[in-house]
GUTORVO-244476 format. One record per atom (N, C-alpha, C): x, y, z; atom name; residue number from 1. Coordinates in Angstrom, 1 decimal, decimal comma. Layout:
BEGIN
c1_c2_c3_atom_nr
X_Y_Z_CA_NUM
...
//
This chain:
BEGIN
c1_c2_c3_atom_nr
10,3_46,0_-138,4_N_1
11,7_46,1_-138,0_CA_1
12,5_46,5_-139,2_C_1
13,3_47,6_-138,9_N_2
14,2_48,1_-140,0_CA_2
15,4_47,3_-140,0_C_2
15,8_46,9_-141,2_N_3
17,2_46,1_-141,2_CA_3
18,2_47,0_-140,7_C_3
19,2_46,5_-140,0_N_4
20,4_47,2_-139,5_CA_4
20,1_47,8_-138,1_C_4
18,9_47,7_-137,6_N_5
18,6_48,3_-136,2_CA_5
18,7_47,1_-135,3_C_5
19,2_47,4_-134,1_N_6
19,2_46,2_-133,1_CA_6
17,8_46,0_-132,8_C_6
17,5_44,7_-132,2_N_7
16,1_44,5_-131,8_CA_7
15,8_45,3_-130,6_C_7
14,4_45,7_-130,6_N_8
14,0_46,5_-129,5_CA_8
14,1_47,9_-129,8_C_8
14,5_48,4_-130,9_N_9
14,7_49,8_-131,3_CA_9
13,6_50,1_-132,2_C_9
13,0_51,2_-132,0_N_10
12,0_51,6_-132,8_CA_10
12,5_52,4_-134,0_C_10
11,8_52,5_-135,1_N_11
12,3_53,2_-136,2_CA_11
12,6_54,8_-136,0_C_11
11,7_55,3_-135,1_N_12
11,9_56,7_-134,8_CA_12
13,3_56,9_-134,2_C_12
13,7_56,1_-133,3_N_13
14,9_56,4_-132,6_CA_13
16,1_56,0_-133,6_C_13
15,8_55,3_-134,6_N_14
16,9_55,0_-135,6_CA_14
17,0_56,2_-136,5_C_14
15,8_56,8_-136,7_N_15
15,9_58,0_-137,6_CA_15
16,5_59,2_-137,0_C_15
16,6_59,3_-135,7_N_16
17,3_60,4_-135,0_CA_16
18,8_60,1_-134,8_C_16
19,3_58,9_-135,1_N_17
20,8_58,8_-135,0_CA_17
21,6_59,4_-136,1_C_17
22,7_60,2_-135,7_N_18
23,5_60,8_-136,7_CA_18
25,0_60,8_-136,3_C_18
25,9_61,5_-137,1_N_19
27,3_61,5_-136,8_CA_19
27,6_62,4_-135,5_C_19
28,5_62,0_-134,7_N_20
29,0_62,6_-133,4_CA_20
30,4_62,9_-133,6_C_20
30,8_64,0_-132,7_N_21
32,2_64,6_-132,6_CA_21
32,7_64,6_-131,1_C_21
33,8_64,1_-130,9_N_22
34,4_64,0_-129,6_CA_22
35,8_64,5_-129,5_C_22
36,2_65,5_-128,5_N_23
37,6_66,0_-128,4_CA_23
38,0_65,7_-127,0_C_23
39,3_65,4_-127,0_N_24
40,1_65,2_-125,7_CA_24
41,4_65,9_-125,8_C_24
41,8_66,5_-124,7_N_25
43,1_67,2_-124,5_CA_25
44,0_66,6_-123,6_C_25
45,2_66,3_-124,0_N_26
46,2_65,7_-123,0_CA_26
47,4_66,6_-122,9_C_26
47,6_67,1_-121,6_N_27
48,7_68,0_-121,2_CA_27
49,9_67,3_-120,7_C_27
51,1_67,6_-121,3_N_28
52,4_67,0_-121,0_CA_28
53,1_68,0_-120,2_C_28
53,5_67,8_-118,9_N_29
54,3_68,7_-118,2_CA_29
55,8_68,5_-118,3_C_29
56,5_69,6_-118,6_N_30
58,0_69,5_-118,7_CA_30
58,6_69,3_-117,3_C_30
59,5_68,4_-117,2_N_31
60,2_68,1_-115,9_CA_31
61,1_69,3_-115,7_C_31
61,4_69,7_-114,5_N_32
62,3_70,8_-114,2_CA_32
62,9_70,4_-112,8_C_32
64,2_71,0_-112,7_N_33
65,0_70,7_-111,4_CA_33
65,1_72,2_-110,7_C_33
64,8_72,3_-109,5_N_34
64,9_73,6_-108,8_CA_34
66,0_73,3_-107,7_C_34
67,1_74,1_-107,8_N_35
68,2_74,1_-106,9_CA_35
68,4_75,4_-106,2_C_35
68,5_75,3_-104,9_N_36
68,6_76,5_-104,1_CA_36
70,0_76,5_-103,6_C_36
70,7_77,5_-103,7_N_37
72,2_77,7_-103,3_CA_37
72,2_78,8_-102,2_C_37
72,8_78,6_-101,1_N_38
73,0_79,5_-100,1_CA_38
74,4_79,9_-99,8_C_38
74,8_81,0_-100,3_N_39
76,2_81,4_-100,2_CA_39
76,4_82,4_-99,2_C_39
77,6_82,6_-98,7_N_40
78,0_83,6_-97,8_CA_40
78,2_85,0_-98,4_C_40
78,1_85,9_-97,6_N_41
78,3_87,3_-98,1_CA_41
79,7_87,6_-98,6_C_41
79,7_88,4_-99,7_N_42
80,9_88,7_-100,3_CA_42
81,6_87,5_-101,1_C_42
80,7_86,6_-101,6_N_43
81,3_85,6_-102,4_CA_43
81,5_86,0_-103,8_C_43
82,3_85,2_-104,6_N_44
82,5_85,5_-106,1_CA_44
81,4_85,0_-106,9_C_44
80,8_85,9_-107,7_N_45
79,8_85,4_-108,6_CA_45
80,4_84,8_-109,8_C_45
81,6_85,4_-110,4_N_46
82,2_84,9_-111,4_CA_46
83,7_85,4_-111,5_C_46
84,6_84,6_-112,0_N_47
86,0_85,0_-112,1_CA_47
86,5_84,8_-113,4_C_47
87,1_85,9_-113,9_N_48
87,7_86,0_-115,2_CA_48
89,1_86,3_-115,2_C_48
89,9_85,5_-115,7_N_49
91,4_85,6_-115,5_CA_49
92,0_85,6_-117,0_C_49
92,9_86,7_-117,2_N_50
93,7_86,6_-118,4_CA_50
95,1_86,7_-118,2_C_50
96,0_85,8_-118,8_N_51
97,4_85,7_-118,5_CA_51
98,1_85,8_-119,8_C_51
99,2_86,6_-119,9_N_52
100,0_86,8_-121,0_CA_52
101,4_86,2_-120,5_C_52
101,9_85,2_-121,3_N_53
103,2_84,6_-121,0_CA_53
104,2_85,0_-122,1_C_53
105,4_85,4_-121,5_N_54
106,4_85,8_-122,5_CA_54
107,0_84,5_-123,2_C_54
107,6_84,9_-124,3_N_55
108,3_83,8_-125,0_CA_55
109,4_83,2_-124,2_C_55
109,7_81,9_-124,3_N_56
110,9_81,4_-123,6_CA_56
112,2_81,9_-124,3_C_56
113,2_81,9_-123,4_N_57
114,5_82,4_-123,8_CA_57
115,4_81,2_-124,1_C_57
116,1_81,2_-125,2_N_58
117,0_80,1_-125,6_CA_58
118,3_80,7_-125,9_C_58
119,4_80,2_-125,2_N_59
120,8_80,6_-125,3_CA_59
121,5_79,6_-126,1_C_59
122,0_80,2_-127,4_N_60
122,7_79,3_-128,4_CA_60
124,1_79,0_-127,9_C_60
124,8_78,2_-128,6_N_61
126,1_77,8_-128,3_CA_61
127,1_79,0_-128,4_C_61
126,8_79,9_-129,2_N_62
127,6_81,2_-129,3_CA_62
127,4_82,2_-128,2_C_62
126,3_81,8_-127,3_N_63
126,0_82,7_-126,2_CA_63
125,0_83,8_-126,7_C_63
124,3_83,7_-127,8_N_64
123,4_84,6_-128,4_CA_64
122,0_84,3_-127,8_C_64
121,3_85,2_-127,3_N_65
120,0_84,9_-126,7_CA_65
118,9_85,1_-127,7_C_65
118,0_84,1_-127,9_N_66
116,9_84,3_-128,9_CA_66
115,6_83,9_-128,0_C_66
114,4_84,3_-128,6_N_67
113,2_83,9_-127,9_CA_67
112,3_83,1_-128,9_C_67
111,5_82,3_-128,3_N_68
110,7_81,2_-129,1_CA_68
109,4_81,1_-128,4_C_68
108,3_80,9_-129,2_N_69
107,0_80,7_-128,6_CA_69
106,8_79,3_-128,0_C_69
106,0_79,2_-127,0_N_70
105,7_78,0_-126,4_CA_70
104,9_77,1_-127,4_C_70
105,0_75,7_-127,3_N_71
104,2_74,8_-127,9_CA_71
102,8_74,8_-127,4_C_71
101,8_74,2_-128,3_N_72
100,5_74,0_-127,8_CA_72
100,4_73,1_-126,5_C_72
101,1_72,2_-126,5_N_73
101,2_71,2_-125,3_CA_73
101,7_72,0_-124,1_C_73
102,7_72,8_-124,2_N_74
103,2_73,7_-123,1_CA_74
102,2_74,7_-122,6_C_74
101,5_75,3_-123,7_N_75
100,5_76,2_-123,3_CA_75
99,3_75,5_-122,5_C_75
99,0_74,3_-122,9_N_76
97,9_73,6_-122,3_CA_76
98,3_73,3_-120,8_C_76
99,6_73,0_-120,5_N_77
100,0_72,8_-119,1_CA_77
100,0_74,2_-118,4_C_77
100,3_75,2_-119,0_N_78
100,3_76,6_-118,3_CA_78
98,8_76,9_-118,0_C_78
97,9_76,6_-119,0_N_79
96,5_76,8_-118,7_CA_79
96,0_76,1_-117,5_C_79
96,2_74,9_-117,5_N_80
95,8_74,0_-116,3_CA_80
96,4_74,6_-115,0_C_80
97,7_75,0_-115,1_N_81
98,3_75,5_-113,8_CA_81
97,6_76,8_-113,4_C_81
97,2_77,7_-114,4_N_82
96,6_78,8_-114,0_CA_82
95,2_78,6_-113,3_C_82
94,4_77,5_-113,9_N_83
93,1_77,2_-113,4_CA_83
93,3_76,6_-112,0_C_83
94,3_76,0_-111,7_N_84
94,6_75,4_-110,3_CA_84
94,8_76,5_-109,3_C_84
95,7_77,5_-109,9_N_85
96,1_78,6_-109,0_CA_85
94,9_79,6_-108,7_C_85
93,9_79,7_-109,6_N_86
92,8_80,7_-109,4_CA_86
91,7_80,1_-108,7_C_86
91,6_78,7_-108,7_N_87
90,5_78,0_-108,1_CA_87
89,3_78,0_-109,1_C_87
89,6_77,5_-110,4_N_88
88,6_77,6_-111,4_CA_88
87,4_76,7_-111,1_C_88
86,2_77,3_-111,4_N_89
84,9_76,6_-111,1_CA_89
84,1_76,8_-112,3_C_89
83,8_75,7_-113,1_N_90
83,1_75,7_-114,3_CA_90
81,6_76,0_-114,0_C_90
81,0_75,5_-112,9_N_91
79,7_75,7_-112,6_CA_91
79,4_77,2_-112,3_C_91
80,4_77,9_-111,8_N_92
80,2_79,3_-111,5_CA_92
80,2_80,2_-112,8_C_92
80,8_79,6_-113,9_N_93
81,0_80,4_-115,1_CA_93
82,3_81,1_-115,1_C_93
83,3_80,6_-114,5_N_94
84,7_81,2_-114,7_CA_94
85,3_81,1_-116,0_C_94
86,1_82,0_-116,4_N_95
86,7_82,1_-117,7_CA_95
88,1_82,3_-117,5_C_95
89,0_81,6_-118,3_N_96
90,5_81,6_-118,3_CA_96
90,9_81,9_-119,7_C_96
91,8_82,8_-119,9_N_97
92,5_83,0_-121,1_CA_97
93,9_83,2_-120,9_C_97
94,8_82,3_-121,7_N_98
96,2_82,3_-121,6_CA_98
96,7_82,6_-123,0_C_98
97,5_83,7_-123,1_N_99
98,1_84,0_-124,5_CA_99
99,6_83,9_-124,3_C_99
100,3_83,7_-125,5_N_100
101,8_83,6_-125,5_CA_100
102,1_84,8_-126,5_C_100
102,9_85,8_-125,9_N_101
103,3_86,9_-126,7_CA_101
104,7_87,4_-126,2_C_101
105,6_87,8_-127,1_N_102
106,8_88,3_-126,7_CA_102
106,7_89,8_-126,1_C_102
107,4_89,9_-124,9_N_103
107,3_91,1_-124,2_CA_103
108,2_92,2_-124,9_C_103
109,6_91,9_-124,8_N_104
110,5_92,9_-125,4_CA_104
111,5_92,2_-126,4_C_104
111,1_91,0_-126,8_N_105
112,0_90,3_-127,7_CA_105
113,2_89,8_-126,9_C_105
114,4_90,1_-127,3_N_106
115,5_89,7_-126,6_CA_106
115,8_90,5_-125,4_C_106
116,2_89,9_-124,3_N_107
116,5_90,7_-123,1_CA_107
117,6_91,8_-123,4_C_107
117,2_93,0_-122,9_N_108
118,2_94,1_-123,0_CA_108
119,3_94,1_-121,9_C_108
120,5_94,5_-122,2_N_109
121,4_94,6_-121,0_CA_109
121,0_95,5_-119,9_C_109
121,4_95,3_-118,7_N_110
121,0_96,1_-117,6_CA_110
121,7_97,4_-117,7_C_110
121,0_98,5_-117,4_N_111
121,5_99,8_-117,5_CA_111
121,2_100,4_-116,1_C_111
122,3_100,7_-115,3_N_112
122,2_101,3_-114,0_CA_112
121,5_102,6_-114,1_C_112
120,6_103,0_-113,1_N_113
120,0_104,4_-113,1_CA_113
121,0_105,3_-113,0_C_113
120,7_106,6_-113,6_N_114
121,6_107,7_-113,5_CA_114
121,8_108,2_-112,1_C_114
122,8_109,0_-111,8_N_115
123,0_109,6_-110,5_CA_115
121,8_110,6_-110,3_C_115
121,5_110,9_-109,0_N_116
120,4_111,6_-108,7_CA_116
120,6_113,0_-109,2_C_116
121,7_113,6_-109,3_N_117
121,9_115,0_-109,8_CA_117
121,8_115,1_-111,3_C_117
121,9_113,9_-112,0_N_118
121,8_113,8_-113,3_CA_118
120,3_113,4_-113,9_C_118
119,6_113,0_-112,9_N_119
118,2_112,6_-113,2_CA_119
117,3_113,8_-113,6_C_119
116,8_113,8_-114,8_N_120
116,0_115,0_-115,2_CA_120
114,8_115,2_-114,3_C_120
114,3_114,2_-113,6_N_121
113,1_114,3_-112,7_CA_121
113,6_115,0_-111,4_C_121
114,8_115,2_-111,0_N_122
115,2_115,9_-109,9_CA_122
115,7_117,3_-110,2_C_122
115,8_117,7_-111,4_N_123
116,2_119,0_-111,7_CA_123
115,4_120,1_-111,1_C_123
114,0_120,1_-111,1_N_124
113,3_121,1_-110,5_CA_124
113,5_121,2_-109,0_C_124
113,6_120,1_-108,4_N_125
113,9_120,1_-106,9_CA_125
115,2_120,8_-106,6_C_125
116,3_120,4_-107,4_N_126
117,6_121,0_-107,3_CA_126
117,6_122,5_-107,4_C_126
116,8_123,0_-108,5_N_127
116,8_124,4_-108,6_CA_127
116,1_125,1_-107,4_C_127
115,0_124,5_-106,9_N_128
114,3_125,1_-105,8_CA_128
115,3_125,1_-104,5_C_128
116,0_124,0_-104,3_N_129
117,0_124,0_-103,3_CA_129
118,1_125,0_-103,4_C_129
118,6_125,3_-104,6_N_130
119,6_126,3_-104,8_CA_130
119,0_127,6_-104,5_C_130
117,9_127,9_-104,9_N_131
117,2_129,2_-104,6_CA_131
117,1_129,4_-103,1_C_131
116,8_128,3_-102,3_N_132
116,5_128,4_-100,9_CA_132
118,0_128,8_-100,3_C_132
119,0_128,1_-100,7_N_133
120,3_128,3_-100,1_CA_133
120,8_129,8_-100,4_C_133
120,7_130,2_-101,6_N_134
121,1_131,5_-102,0_CA_134
120,4_132,7_-101,2_C_134
119,0_132,4_-100,9_N_135
118,2_133,3_-100,1_CA_135
118,7_133,3_-98,7_C_135
119,0_132,0_-98,1_N_136
119,4_132,0_-96,7_CA_136
120,7_132,7_-96,6_C_136
121,8_132,5_-97,5_N_137
123,0_133,2_-97,4_CA_137
122,9_134,8_-97,5_C_137
122,0_135,3_-98,3_N_138
121,8_136,7_-98,4_CA_138
121,2_137,2_-97,0_C_138
120,2_136,5_-96,6_N_139
119,7_136,9_-95,2_CA_139
120,8_136,9_-94,1_C_139
121,6_135,9_-94,1_N_140
122,6_135,8_-93,1_CA_140
123,7_136,9_-93,3_C_140
123,9_137,3_-94,5_N_141
124,9_138,4_-94,7_CA_141
124,3_139,7_-94,2_C_141
123,0_139,9_-94,5_N_142
122,4_141,1_-94,1_CA_142
122,4_141,2_-92,6_C_142
122,0_140,1_-91,8_N_143
122,0_140,1_-90,4_CA_143
123,3_140,4_-89,8_C_143
124,4_139,7_-90,3_N_144
125,7_139,9_-89,7_CA_144
126,4_141,2_-90,1_C_144
126,2_141,7_-91,2_N_145
126,9_142,9_-91,7_CA_145
126,1_144,2_-91,5_C_145
124,8_144,2_-91,5_N_146
124,0_145,4_-91,5_CA_146
123,2_145,5_-90,2_C_146
122,4_144,5_-89,9_N_147
121,5_144,6_-88,8_CA_147
122,2_144,6_-87,5_C_147
123,1_143,6_-87,4_N_148
123,9_143,5_-86,0_CA_148
124,7_144,8_-85,6_C_148
125,5_145,3_-86,6_N_149
126,2_146,6_-86,2_CA_149
125,2_147,7_-85,8_C_149
124,1_147,7_-86,4_N_150
123,0_148,8_-86,1_CA_150
122,4_148,5_-84,8_C_150
122,2_147,3_-84,3_N_151
121,4_147,1_-83,1_CA_151
122,5_146,9_-81,9_C_151
123,7_146,9_-82,3_N_152
124,7_146,9_-81,1_CA_152
124,5_147,9_-80,1_C_152
124,5_149,3_-80,4_N_153
124,2_150,2_-79,4_CA_153
122,9_150,1_-78,7_C_153
121,9_149,6_-79,3_N_154
120,6_149,3_-78,7_CA_154
120,8_148,2_-77,6_C_154
121,5_147,2_-78,0_N_155
121,6_146,1_-77,0_CA_155
122,5_146,6_-75,9_C_155
123,5_147,4_-76,1_N_156
124,2_147,9_-75,0_CA_156
123,5_148,7_-74,0_C_156
122,6_149,6_-74,6_N_157
121,8_150,4_-73,8_CA_157
120,9_149,5_-72,9_C_157
120,3_148,6_-73,4_N_158
119,5_147,8_-72,8_CA_158
120,2_146,9_-71,6_C_158
121,4_146,5_-71,9_N_159
122,2_145,9_-70,8_CA_159
122,5_146,8_-69,7_C_159
122,7_148,1_-70,1_N_160
123,0_149,0_-69,0_CA_160
121,7_149,2_-68,1_C_160
120,6_149,3_-68,7_N_161
119,4_149,6_-68,1_CA_161
119,1_148,3_-67,2_C_161
119,2_147,1_-67,6_N_162
119,0_145,9_-66,9_CA_162
120,0_145,7_-65,8_C_162
121,2_146,1_-65,9_N_163
122,3_145,9_-65,0_CA_163
122,0_146,6_-63,7_C_163
121,8_146,0_-62,5_N_164
121,5_146,8_-61,2_CA_164
122,7_147,4_-60,7_C_164
122,7_148,6_-60,1_N_165
123,7_149,4_-59,6_CA_165
124,4_148,6_-58,4_C_165
125,7_148,5_-58,4_N_166
126,4_147,8_-57,3_CA_166
126,2_148,4_-55,8_C_166
125,9_147,5_-55,0_N_167
125,8_148,0_-53,5_CA_167
127,1_148,4_-53,0_C_167
127,0_149,4_-51,9_N_168
128,2_149,8_-51,4_CA_168
128,9_148,7_-50,5_C_168
130,1_148,5_-50,7_N_169
130,8_147,5_-50,0_CA_169
130,9_147,8_-48,5_C_169
130,8_146,8_-47,6_N_170
130,8_147,0_-46,2_CA_170
132,1_146,3_-45,8_C_170
133,1_147,0_-45,1_N_171
134,2_146,5_-44,6_CA_171
134,0_145,2_-43,7_C_171
134,5_144,1_-44,0_N_172
134,5_143,0_-43,2_CA_172
135,5_143,0_-42,0_C_172
135,1_142,5_-40,9_N_173
136,0_142,5_-39,7_CA_173
136,8_141,3_-39,9_C_173
138,2_141,5_-39,6_N_174
139,1_140,4_-39,8_CA_174
138,7_139,4_-38,7_C_174
138,7_138,2_-39,2_N_175
138,6_137,0_-38,2_CA_175
139,8_136,6_-37,7_C_175
139,8_136,1_-36,5_N_176
141,0_135,7_-35,8_CA_176
141,6_134,5_-36,5_C_176
142,9_134,7_-36,8_N_177
143,6_133,6_-37,5_CA_177
143,9_132,4_-36,7_C_177
143,6_131,2_-37,2_N_178
143,8_130,0_-36,5_CA_178
145,1_129,4_-36,9_C_178
145,7_128,7_-36,1_N_179
147,0_128,1_-36,5_CA_179
146,8_127,1_-37,5_C_179
147,7_127,2_-38,6_N_180
147,5_126,1_-39,7_CA_180
148,1_124,8_-39,2_C_180
147,3_123,7_-39,3_N_181
147,8_122,5_-38,9_CA_181
148,9_121,9_-39,8_C_181
148,9_122,3_-41,0_N_182
150,1_121,8_-41,9_CA_182
151,3_122,5_-41,5_C_182
151,3_123,8_-41,0_N_183
152,5_124,5_-40,6_CA_183
153,0_123,8_-39,3_C_183
152,0_123,5_-38,4_N_184
152,4_122,9_-37,1_CA_184
153,1_121,5_-37,3_C_184
152,5_120,7_-38,3_N_185
153,1_119,4_-38,5_CA_185
154,5_119,5_-39,1_C_185
154,7_120,5_-40,0_N_186
156,0_120,7_-40,6_CA_186
157,0_121,2_-39,6_C_186
156,6_122,0_-38,7_N_187
157,6_122,5_-37,5_CA_187
157,9_121,3_-36,7_C_187
157,0_120,4_-36,3_N_188
157,3_119,2_-35,4_CA_188
158,2_118,3_-36,2_C_188
157,9_118,1_-37,5_N_189
158,8_117,1_-38,2_CA_189
160,2_117,7_-38,3_C_189
160,4_119,0_-38,5_N_190
161,7_119,6_-38,5_CA_190
162,4_119,5_-37,1_C_190
161,7_119,6_-36,1_N_191
162,3_119,4_-34,7_CA_191
162,8_118,0_-34,6_C_191
162,0_117,0_-35,0_N_192
162,3_115,6_-35,0_CA_192
163,5_115,2_-35,8_C_192
163,6_115,9_-36,9_N_193
164,9_115,6_-37,7_CA_193
166,1_116,3_-37,1_C_193
165,9_117,4_-36,5_N_194
167,1_118,0_-35,9_CA_194
167,5_117,2_-34,5_C_194
166,6_116,6_-33,8_N_195
167,0_115,8_-32,7_CA_195
167,6_114,5_-33,2_C_195
167,1_114,0_-34,3_N_196
167,7_112,7_-34,8_CA_196
169,2_113,0_-35,2_C_196
169,4_114,1_-36,0_N_197
170,7_114,5_-36,5_CA_197
171,6_114,7_-35,3_C_197
171,1_115,4_-34,3_N_198
172,0_115,6_-33,1_CA_198
172,3_114,4_-32,4_C_198
171,4_113,5_-32,3_N_199
171,8_112,2_-31,6_CA_199
172,7_111,4_-32,3_C_199
172,6_111,4_-33,7_N_200
173,5_110,7_-34,6_CA_200
174,9_111,3_-34,5_C_200
175,0_112,6_-34,5_N_201
176,4_113,2_-34,3_CA_201
177,0_112,9_-32,9_C_201
176,2_112,9_-32,0_N_202
176,8_112,6_-30,6_CA_202
177,2_111,1_-30,6_C_202
176,4_110,2_-31,1_N_203
176,9_108,9_-31,1_CA_203
178,2_108,6_-31,9_C_203
178,2_109,3_-33,1_N_204
179,4_109,2_-33,9_CA_204
180,7_109,8_-33,2_C_204
180,6_110,8_-32,5_N_205
181,7_111,4_-31,8_CA_205
182,0_110,4_-30,5_C_205
181,1_109,9_-29,8_N_206
181,4_108,9_-28,8_CA_206
182,1_107,7_-29,4_C_206
181,7_107,2_-30,7_N_207
182,4_106,0_-31,1_CA_207
183,7_106,3_-31,6_C_207
184,1_107,5_-32,2_N_208
185,4_107,9_-32,5_CA_208
186,2_108,0_-31,3_C_208
185,7_108,6_-30,2_N_209
186,5_108,7_-28,9_CA_209
186,9_107,4_-28,4_C_209
185,8_106,5_-28,4_N_210
186,0_105,1_-28,0_CA_210
187,1_104,4_-28,7_C_210
187,1_104,5_-30,0_N_211
188,1_103,9_-30,9_CA_211
189,5_104,4_-30,7_C_211
189,6_105,6_-30,2_N_212
190,9_106,2_-30,0_CA_212
191,4_105,8_-28,6_C_212
190,5_105,7_-27,7_N_213
190,9_105,4_-26,3_CA_213
191,1_103,8_-26,1_C_213
190,2_103,0_-26,8_N_214
190,3_101,5_-26,5_CA_214
190,1_100,9_-27,9_C_214
191,0_100,7_-28,7_N_215
190,7_100,1_-30,1_CA_215
190,3_98,6_-30,0_C_215
190,8_97,9_-28,9_N_216
190,4_96,5_-28,8_CA_216
188,8_96,2_-28,8_C_216
188,2_97,1_-28,0_N_217
186,7_96,9_-27,9_CA_217
186,0_97,2_-29,3_C_217
186,6_98,2_-30,1_N_218
186,0_98,3_-31,4_CA_218
186,3_97,2_-32,2_C_218
187,5_96,6_-32,3_N_219
187,8_95,4_-32,9_CA_219
187,0_94,3_-32,7_C_219
186,6_94,0_-31,3_N_220
185,9_92,9_-30,9_CA_220
184,4_93,1_-31,4_C_220
183,9_94,3_-31,3_N_221
182,6_94,6_-32,0_CA_221
182,4_94,3_-33,4_C_221
183,5_94,7_-34,2_N_222
183,5_94,5_-35,6_CA_222
183,5_93,0_-35,9_C_222
184,3_92,2_-35,1_N_223
184,4_90,8_-35,3_CA_223
183,0_90,1_-35,0_C_223
182,3_90,6_-34,0_N_224
181,0_90,1_-33,7_CA_224
180,0_90,4_-34,9_C_224
180,1_91,6_-35,4_N_225
179,3_91,9_-36,7_CA_225
179,5_91,0_-37,8_C_225
180,8_90,7_-38,1_N_226
181,2_89,9_-39,1_CA_226
180,7_88,4_-39,0_C_226
180,8_88,0_-37,7_N_227
180,5_86,6_-37,3_CA_227
179,0_86,5_-37,5_C_227
178,3_87,4_-37,1_N_228
176,8_87,5_-37,1_CA_228
176,3_87,3_-38,6_C_228
177,0_88,2_-39,4_N_229
176,6_88,2_-40,9_CA_229
176,9_86,8_-41,6_C_229
177,9_86,2_-41,1_N_230
178,3_84,8_-41,7_CA_230
177,3_83,8_-41,3_C_230
//
């Protein structure tokens, strides 16, 4: 028995024993998160907004207007306001940039626009309009002073040709005259007036004769009229 060998082992087996090599591999998988997003057609992939804010206006006691930049705190509030207005989404990758810069410095006084005939932009149109008016006046003068007198005999000849010859007049037979109703009514009215006037004259003559022959009857009649009126 060879010292250092377990019992039951032959020396030949002990002589074959030698160094051994063993390898093992361990794979570590990296955790990952898979997210699926389903968006509607025409959605925004990213929104980038840039805003430039004018300096704030400050009116002094003397009425003079000056401009001054906003403080960082005020710019932060403006930045938050812009984000709320645009619907800022950080996950979508939106970007916002707000800058403070003077536009024109101090506000300039208002200057009314010039009249349309003094506006340089309207000068070409005014020239074209003037040319058109001059051309129209020249054509009108030519038509009235030259063309019209020349065409007057031609127009007269055309009228003579187009005018039909007058037909011979046929004497009309006189129709029997009918009595005019107005004349008849006037004659009847005249006769009635004559009869009325004649009766009035006869009654007046009879009253005068009665007054001469018997004045008491006339006096009694007058008294009765006066008493009836009272």
